[in-house]
C-alpha positions in Angstrom: -10.1 -29.7 -1.9 -6.3 -29.4 -3.4 -5.4 -26.5 -5.8 -2.3 -26.4 -8.2 0.2 -23.6 -8.3 2.2 -22.5 -11.2 5.7 -21.3 -11.1 5.6 -16.8 -12.0 8.6 -14.5 -12.4 6.7 -11.7 -11.1 3.5 -10.5 -9.8 1.4 -7.5 -11.4 -2.1 -5.6 -10.7 -4.2 -3.4 -9.0 -6.6 -5.0 -6.3 -8.9 -4.6 -3.3 -8.5 -7.3 -0.3 -11.8 -8.3 1.3 -13.5 -6.8 4.6 -11.1 -6.2 7.4 -11.5 -9.9 9.6 -11.2 -8.5 12.9 -13.0 -5.2 12.2 -15.8 -7.1 10.8 -16.4 -9.1 14.1 -16.2 -6.2 16.1 -18.8 -4.0 14.1 -20.9 -6.8 14.2 -21.1 -7.4 17.6 -21.3 -3.9 18.2 -23.8 -3.4 16.3 -26.0 -5.9 18.0 -25.5 -4.4 21.2 -26.5 -1.1 19.8 -30.0 1.1 19.9 -31.3 1.3 16.3 -30.0 -0.1 13.0 -27.0 0.1 11.8 -25.5 -0.6 8.1 -21.8 -2.3 7.9 -20.3 -2.2 4.0 -17.8 -4.2 3.0 -18.2 -6.8 5.6 -15.6 -9.7 5.4 -17.4 -12.7 3.4 -15.0 -15.2 5.0 -16.9 -17.8 6.5 -15.4 -16.5 10.4 -16.9 -13.7 10.1 -20.5 -15.2 8.9 -20.0 -17.4 11.9 -20.3 -14.0 14.4 -23.3 -13.5 12.7 -25.0 -16.9 12.9 -24.1 -17.1 16.8 -26.3 -13.2 16.6 -28.7 -14.6 15.1 -29.2 -17.1 18.0 -29.0 -14.2 20.4 -32.2 -12.9 19.2 -30.7 -10.1 16.5 -32.3 -9.4 13.5 -29.5 -9.8 10.5 -29.9 -8.8 7.0 -27.1 -9.5 4.2 -27.2 -7.7 0.9 -24.8 -8.6 -1.5 -23.6 -5.7 -4.4 -26.2 -3.5 -2.2 -24.3 -0.8 -4.1 -23.8 -1.6 -7.2 -20.9 -3.2 -6.7 -20.4 -7.1 -6.4 -17.3 -7.3 -4.1 -19.5 -5.0 -2.0 -21.5 -6.3 1.0 -23.7 -4.5 3.3 -24.7 -6.3 6.5 -27.8 -4.3 8.0 -28.2 -5.1 11.9 -31.0 -4.2 14.1 -29.5 -3.9 17.4 -31.2 -4.9 20.8 -29.5 -2.2 23.2 -27.6 -3.2 26.2 -30.1 -5.2 27.8 -31.7 -6.8 25.0 -30.3 -10.1 23.9 -32.3 -13.3 24.0 -31.2 -16.5 25.6 -30.2 -18.9 22.8 -32.3 -22.0 22.3 -29.7 -24.0 20.7 -25.6 -24.0 20.9 -24.0 -21.4 19.5 -21.6 -22.0 16.7 -18.8 -20.3 16.1 -17.2 -22.6 13.4 -13.9 -21.7 13.2 -13.7 -18.8 14.4 -11.7 -18.4 17.9 -12.4 -14.7 17.3 -15.5 -15.1 17.5 -15.8 -17.7 20.4 -13.6 -15.3 22.7 -15.0 -11.8 22.1 -18.7 -13.6 22.3 -17.7 -14.7 25.2 -17.4 -11.4 26.9 -21.1 -10.3 25.8 -22.3 -13.3 26.9 -20.6 -12.7 30.4 -22.9 -10.0 31.2 -26.3 -11.3 30.2 -29.0 -12.8 32.5 -28.9 -16.4 31.3 -26.7 -19.3 30.1 -25.5 -20.0 26.6 -23.4 -22.4 25.2 -20.7 -21.7 22.7 -19.3 -25.2 20.2 -16.6 -25.1 17.5 -15.3 -26.8 14.7 -12.7 -30.2 15.7 -9.9 -27.4 15.1 -11.9 -24.5 17.1 -12.1 -27.0 20.1 -9.0 -27.8 20.7 -8.0 -24.1 21.0 -7.1 -23.0 24.7 -9.7 -20.6 26.0 -8.5 -20.4 30.0 -7.4 -16.8 29.0 -11.0 -15.5 28.7 -12.6 -18.4 31.1 -10.1 -16.9 33.8 -10.6 -12.8 33.7 -14.4 -13.2 33.3 -14.6 -15.4 36.2 -12.8 -12.9 38.4 -15.3 -10.3 36.6 -18.4 -12.6 38.2 -19.4 -14.9 35.6 -18.8 -18.9 36.0 -17.8 -20.7 32.6 -17.8 -24.4 32.4 -15.0 -25.6 29.9 -13.5 -29.2 28.6 -10.2 -28.5 30.1 -10.3 -25.0 29.5 -11.2 -25.7 25.9 -14.5 -25.4 23.8 -17.7 -26.1 24.0 -18.0 -23.4 26.8 -20.7 -23.4 29.0 -21.4 -19.3 30.1 -23.4 -18.9 33.1 -23.6 -14.9 32.4 -24.0 -12.7 35.9 -23.5 -9.3 37.2 -19.9 -8.6 36.5 -17.4 -6.0 38.5 -14.8 -4.6 37.0 -11.4 -5.7 37.3 -7.6 -4.9 36.6 -6.1 -7.3 34.6 -2.6 -8.0 33.5 -1.9 -10.2 31.1 1.3 -11.9 30.6 0.8 -13.4 27.0 -0.8 -10.0 24.8 -3.6 -10.9 22.7 -6.4 -8.4 21.3 -8.8 -11.3 21.4 -8.9 -11.5 25.1 -8.4 -8.0 25.6 -11.2 -7.3 23.7 -13.4 -10.2 25.4 -12.4 -8.4 28.9 -13.1 -4.8 27.4 -16.9 -6.1 25.8 -17.7 -7.4 29.3 -16.6 -4.7 31.2 -19.1 -2.2 29.2 -21.9 -4.1 31.0 -19.7 -4.0 34.3 -20.3 -1.7 37.4 -17.3 0.2 37.6 -14.0 0.3 35.5 -12.4 -2.3 34.0 -8.8 -2.2 33.3 -6.4 -4.3 31.1 -2.5 -3.9 30.9 -0.5 -5.5 28.5 3.6 -6.3 28.1 3.4 -4.6 24.7 0.2 -2.7 22.8 -2.1 -5.3 20.3 -4.6 -4.3 17.8 -6.9 -2.0 18.9 -9.5 -1.9 16.8 -11.6 -2.8 20.0 -10.7 1.0 21.1 -11.9 2.5 17.5 -15.0 0.5 17.3 -16.3 1.0 20.6 -16.0 4.8 19.8 -17.0 4.7 16.5 -20.4 3.4 18.1 -20.6 6.3 20.7 -18.6 4.4 23.6 -15.9 5.5 25.6 -12.4 4.2 26.4 -9.4 5.3 27.9 -6.2 4.4 26.6 -2.6 5.2 28.1 1.0 4.1 28.4 1.8 4.1 24.8 -1.6 2.0 24.4 -0.7 -0.9 26.8 -3.3 -0.1 29.6 -6.6 0.2 28.4 -9.9 1.1 30.3 -13.8 1.4 30.0 -16.3 1.9 32.2 -19.5 -0.1 32.8 -23.0 0.6 32.1 -22.4 2.4 28.3 -25.3 2.3 26.1 -24.0 2.1 22.2 -25.9 3.7 19.1 -26.4 2.4 15.9 -23.9 3.9 12.9 -23.5 3.3 9.2 -19.9 2.0 8.9 -17.5 0.7 6.3 -15.0 -2.0 6.9 -11.6 -1.6 5.0 -9.5 -4.1 3.5 -8.1 -6.6 5.5 -4.5 -5.8 5.8 -3.8 -9.2 7.0 -4.9 -10.5 3.4 -3.2 -7.8 1.9 -0.2 -9.1 3.5 0.0 -12.1 1.0 0.3 -9.7 -2.2 2.8 -7.2 -0.2 5.2 -10.6 0.3 4.5 -11.8 -3.0 5.4 -8.4 -4.5 8.4 -8.0 -2.1 9.4 -11.6 -3.1 10.3 -11.2 -6.5 12.5 -8.2 -7.9 10.1 -7.0 -11.3 6.6 -7.1 -9.6 4.4 -4.2 -8.6 1.2 -4.6 -6.6 -1.2 -2.0 -5.6 -3.6 -2.5 -3.1 -6.6 -0.1 -2.7 -9.0 0.8 0.2 -6.9 -1.5 2.5 -7.1 -0.7 6.5 -3.7 0.8 7.3 -4.3 0.9 11.5 -1.1 1.9 13.2 -1.0 -1.7 15.3 -1.6 -3.9 12.3 0.9 -2.0 9.7 4.2 -3.7 10.8 4.9 -5.3 8.0 5.2 -2.4 5.7 8.9 -1.5 7.9 9.7 -5.3 8.0 9.4 -4.9 4.4 11.0 -2.1 3.5 13.6 -3.4 6.0 13.7 -6.4 3.6 14.6 -4.5 1.1 11.7 -4.1 -1.2 9.9 -0.7 -2.0 7.1 -0.3 -0.4 4.5 3.5 -0.5 1.6 3.9 1.6 -1.1 6.6 0.7 -3.2 7.5 3.9 -6.3 8.3 2.1 -9.2 8.4 5.2 -7.5 9.1 8.5 -8.4 8.2 12.4 -10.6 11.2 13.3 -11.6 11.6 16.4 -10.2 8.3 17.4 -13.5 6.9 16.6 -12.6 6.0 12.6 -10.4 3.3 10.9 -7.6 4.7 8.4 -7.4 3.7 5.1 -5.5 3.7 2.0 -3.5 2.0 -1.0 -0.3 0.3 -0.2 2.3 0.2 -3.4 4.9 -2.9 -3.2 7.8 -3.0 -5.5 10.6 -6.1 -5.3 14.1 -5.3 -5.4 16.4 -7.8 -3.5 16.2 -10.6 -1.5 18.4 -11.0 1.7 18.0 -11.7 5.4 15.1 -11.0 7.6 14.9 -11.2 11.3 11.7 -11.2 13.4 12.6 -10.4 17.1 10.2 -11.2 19.9 9.2 -7.3 20.6 7.5 -7.4 17.1 5.5 -10.8 17.0 2.3 -9.0 18.5 1.7 -6.7 15.7 2.2 -8.8 13.1 0.9 -12.3 14.2 -1.1 -13.0 11.5 1.3 -11.7 9.0 4.1 -14.1 10.0 2.5 -17.1 7.8 3.3 -14.6 4.6 6.4 -13.0 5.9 7.7 -17.2 5.8 6.5 -17.3 2.3 9.8 -15.1 1.4 11.9 -18.1 2.3 10.9 -19.8 -1.2 12.5 -17.0 -2.9 16.0 -16.8 -2.5 15.3 -15.4 1.4 16.6 -16.5 5.0 13.8 -15.7 7.5 14.1 -16.3 11.2 11.5 -15.8 13.7 11.4 -15.7 17.8 9.3 -14.9 20.2 5.9 -16.4 18.4 5.0 -19.3 20.3 1.6 -18.1 20.2 1.0 -19.7 16.8 1.4 -22.9 18.1 -2.1 -22.1 19.4 -3.8 -20.8 16.5 -5.9 -22.6 13.7 -3.9 -25.2 13.8 -0.3 -25.5 15.2 1.4 -22.8 12.7 4.9 -23.5 13.7 4.7 -26.9 12.7 2.5 -26.8 9.8 4.6 -23.5 8.2 8.0 -26.0 8.5 6.2 -29.4 7.3 4.6 -27.2 4.4 7.6 -25.4 3.0 9.9 -28.7 3.4 7.0 -29.9 1.5 7.9 -27.6 -1.4 11.8 -28.2 -1.1 12.4 -25.3 1.2 14.7 -26.0 4.2 12.9 -25.1 7.4 13.8 -26.0 11.1 11.0 -25.1 14.1 12.3 -23.7 17.5 10.0 -23.8 20.4 8.7 -20.4 19.8 9.8 -20.0 16.0 10.8 -20.8 13.2 14.5 -20.7 10.5 13.6 -21.5 6.7 15.1 -20.8 3.6 18.9 -19.9 2.8 19.6 -16.2 1.7 20.4 -15.6 -2.0 19.5 -19.1 -3.2 16.1 -20.3 -3.8 15.4 -24.1 -2.7 11.6 -24.2 -3.5 11.0 -27.0 -5.8 7.8 -28.6 -7.3 6.4 -30.7 -4.2 3.5 -30.6 -2.1 2.3 -29.1 1.3 -0.6 -29.7 3.3 -2.6 -26.9 4.7 -4.0 -28.8 7.6 -7.1 -26.9 7.2 -5.6 -23.8 7.8 -6.7 -20.6 5.7 -3.1 -18.8 6.2 -1.0 -22.0 5.9 -3.0 -22.1 2.3 -2.7 -19.2 0.9 1.3 -18.8 2.6 2.4 -22.2 0.5 1.0 -20.6 -2.7 2.9 -17.5 -2.3 5.9 -19.9 -1.9 5.2 -22.1 -4.5 5.5 -19.4 -6.9 9.5 -19.9 -6.9 8.9 -23.6 -8.2 10.8 -24.9 -11.0 7.3 -26.8 -12.1 4.1 -26.6 -10.5 3.0 -27.9 -7.0 0.2 -28.6 -5.0 -1.1 -27.1 -2.3 -3.6 -29.6 -0.2 -6.5 -28.1 1.8 -6.7 -24.6 -0.8 -10.4 -25.1 0.2 -9.6 -23.4 3.6 -9.1 -19.7 2.1 -13.0 -19.7 2.5 -12.0 -18.8 6.2 -11.0 -15.3 5.0 -10.7 -14.6 1.6 -12.7 -17.0 -1.0 -11.2 -15.3 -4.0 -7.5 -15.8 -3.5 -7.0 -18.0 -6.1 -8.8 -16.3 -8.6 -6.9 -13.2 -7.8 -3.9 -15.1 -7.6 -4.1 -16.2 -11.1 -5.3 -12.6 -12.4 -1.5 -10.8 -10.6 0.4 -13.5 -12.5 -1.4 -13.7 -15.6 
């Protein structure tokens, strides 16, 4: 499906974004392993997080979805009856992770410790994504995983696991989480050491469900003890910061814009974009309304962004791990008279698509100057909007579709986004919200 995006001089409005995708995955997985019934409110409506629910159902977990359970059509309550630490059932069919790399990687950590074999499959896009970074450490813990040359489908032969020390060369929150989820079932202690801190939603979520996590060295060294038992909880998922990023960038890109995003997650390991947009020249205010209590909650609040000036933006390699999902949104600034330079982002090449190649091709399709680097890209010209009426192909990638839509707002006439329906993966109502903010 394609969508036409008309130019707009500014964006204005107050809104909420869907429940956080990363947190929704983790809460669902841990609720399934807990004892008792958990209620997860504001669970992400995106297809990826529903892939996690579908896989858990395949493992015998009872899950009830209730849209608007609290009288608000935007609130989704998910009731999960946990099976306890050893209660998952051997699946009779392959577990289908759809397009969700998060589902496949983190679920593999859970399956590694089960006394059965499970097959995990995905769509064509997911089947091209590398999985060696989970296969190797889970194998060292005692599990055998058969794959198609390091890619899905995976056959996970669960086993009694033992703790390991894993030193990650490339930081990845999904890989860290897979090892931690295996580690809570293993004997001994499991430790993951990364060169820089990655998002710490799993650390928060484990504590929220009554587990214990040891965090050292500024968050780069994380350990869990085996044999942990989790307890069901009622939790509310905050708004997804990576979804909010597109509206933050849209406001920052257009002087005279004003966007207020309520009840959005403000986990410090996710909010690097705030400082980047301030450095860019936007006025960004953050109002923390709910803090991190005892390390077991996710901070949340309101973000307000107003556009001011347009300039050059350089993203260094050490910033990338904290903003990896926001880089497509940042690239959209190139359509509005900014020059954006990114290095150290080779990880983008193994996402839902090769996001570096897709970004550059899509921006060029919209008339925006852009060039690839092996580990990043450079796009746009300082002080000169190069966007023209054009056509950009999202290549089935939800973040590409949203990024191109924000870039297209700068065009002199409407542009077409091919594959716009891919937004259903994380933000089904994206284009409806865009229409409201530019009205």
